[in-house]
C-alpha positions in Angstrom: 86.6 125.8 105.3 89.1 127.9 104.4 89.2 131.5 104.2 87.5 132.8 101.2 86.3 136.4 99.3 82.9 137.6 99.1 82.4 136.3 95.3 82.8 132.6 96.6 80.3 130.2 94.7 77.2 129.1 96.9 78.7 131.4 100.1 75.9 131.9 102.0 75.1 127.8 102.6 78.7 127.5 103.7 78.4 129.8 105.8 75.5 128.7 107.4 77.1 125.3 107.5 80.0 126.0 108.9 78.6 128.3 111.5 75.9 126.2 112.1 76.6 125.8 115.7 77.7 129.5 116.5 74.1 130.3 116.5 72.6 132.8 119.0 70.1 130.3 121.5 67.8 133.8 122.3 68.1 134.4 118.4 69.2 131.9 115.8 70.9 134.5 114.5 74.6 134.1 113.6 76.7 137.3 114.8 78.3 138.9 110.9 81.5 139.3 113.0 82.1 135.3 113.1 82.0 135.7 109.2 84.9 137.6 109.1 87.0 134.8 110.0 85.8 132.9 107.0 85.4 135.7 104.3 88.1 138.2 103.9 86.7 141.9 103.5 86.5 143.3 100.0 87.1 146.4 101.2 91.0 147.2 100.1 91.3 150.7 100.2 89.0 154.2 99.9 89.7 157.0 97.9 87.6 160.3 96.8 87.5 161.2 93.1 86.0 164.0 91.5 85.2 163.6 87.9 82.4 162.2 85.6 81.9 158.6 86.0 80.4 156.5 83.7 77.6 154.1 84.9 77.4 151.0 85.8 79.6 151.1 88.9 78.4 149.3 92.3 77.0 150.5 94.9 78.6 149.9 98.4 78.9 151.1 101.7 76.6 154.0 102.7 75.1 154.3 99.3 74.1 150.4 99.2 72.6 150.8 102.5 70.6 153.7 102.1 69.3 151.8 98.7 67.8 149.2 100.8 66.8 150.6 104.1 66.1 153.8 106.4 69.8 154.9 106.4 70.3 158.2 104.5 73.1 158.4 102.5 76.4 161.1 103.1 76.6 163.6 100.0 79.1 161.6 98.5 77.7 158.3 96.8 80.0 154.9 97.3 81.1 152.9 94.5 83.3 149.8 94.2 85.5 148.8 91.4 88.0 145.8 91.2 91.3 147.1 91.8 92.3 145.9 88.5 90.0 148.6 86.7 91.6 150.8 88.7 94.2 152.4 86.8 91.6 152.8 83.6 89.0 154.4 85.8 90.9 157.2 87.4 92.2 159.0 84.3 91.3 162.1 83.9 89.8 162.3 87.4 91.3 164.2 90.4 92.3 162.1 92.7 91.6 163.9 96.7 93.9 164.4 99.4 91.9 164.4 102.6 88.2 164.0 102.7 86.2 166.4 100.7 84.0 168.9 102.4 81.0 168.0 103.7 78.0 168.6 101.3 80.4 168.7 98.2 78.1 165.7 96.2 80.7 166.2 93.1 82.8 163.6 94.7 82.4 160.0 94.7 83.8 157.6 97.1 85.3 155.0 95.6 86.3 151.5 96.9 88.6 149.2 95.2 87.8 146.0 95.6 89.7 142.4 94.6 87.1 141.1 92.4 84.3 142.9 89.9 81.5 143.3 92.7 78.9 143.6 89.5 79.3 139.2 89.4 77.7 138.9 93.2 74.4 138.1 93.8 72.9 140.3 96.2 73.3 137.8 98.9 76.4 137.6 98.6 76.8 141.5 98.0 75.2 142.1 101.2 77.5 140.0 102.9 80.4 141.9 101.2 78.9 145.0 102.6 78.4 144.0 106.0 81.4 142.7 106.4 83.4 145.9 104.9 82.8 148.0 107.8 84.4 147.8 111.3 83.3 147.4 114.7 84.6 150.6 114.9 82.5 152.3 112.2 79.5 150.8 114.1 80.5 152.2 117.4 81.0 155.8 115.2 77.4 155.3 113.8 75.2 153.2 114.8 72.6 153.7 112.6 74.9 152.1 110.3 75.2 148.6 112.5 71.4 148.7 112.4 70.7 149.1 108.8 73.5 146.0 108.6 71.6 144.2 110.8 68.4 144.6 108.8 70.2 143.3 105.9 71.7 140.5 107.3 69.0 139.2 109.6 66.7 137.1 106.6 70.1 135.9 105.5 70.5 133.6 109.2 73.4 137.1 110.8 72.9 139.8 113.3 74.9 142.9 114.3 76.0 141.8 117.9 74.9 144.9 119.8 77.1 143.5 123.2 79.9 143.3 121.0 79.8 147.3 120.1 
């Protein structure tokens, strides 16, 4: 299987087929880190933005996990937009330099993705969000790794805690 993006048609079946022999003997699951050898992380860049956002943004990152698990989100919600829409999106908004104040909920964290995240199925979005995190982020905040693990296990994957 050639390296693809998370919007690849029939992605889950292709991954399970390609990685079937790499399942853990104890759990029967596949380490989600192995997926990164086949699927590129959709997260190209992160920005903090202040200003009104139209509805229709796709929740990713901690916001996505917060909506589906017990992980509590940050004060700044996280959304993804396709890089092709960045210039229109940022028009009339303030792009922050550096991190916002911890509790400033008037700031949004925006991830630039190479494709429109709204076209993904729920399974593809789960995989895309899972591989957008680095092991370093999981080590810094193990609750994120736990939330990712909870979402990817029904798909046949897991966060391998031995690798963190």
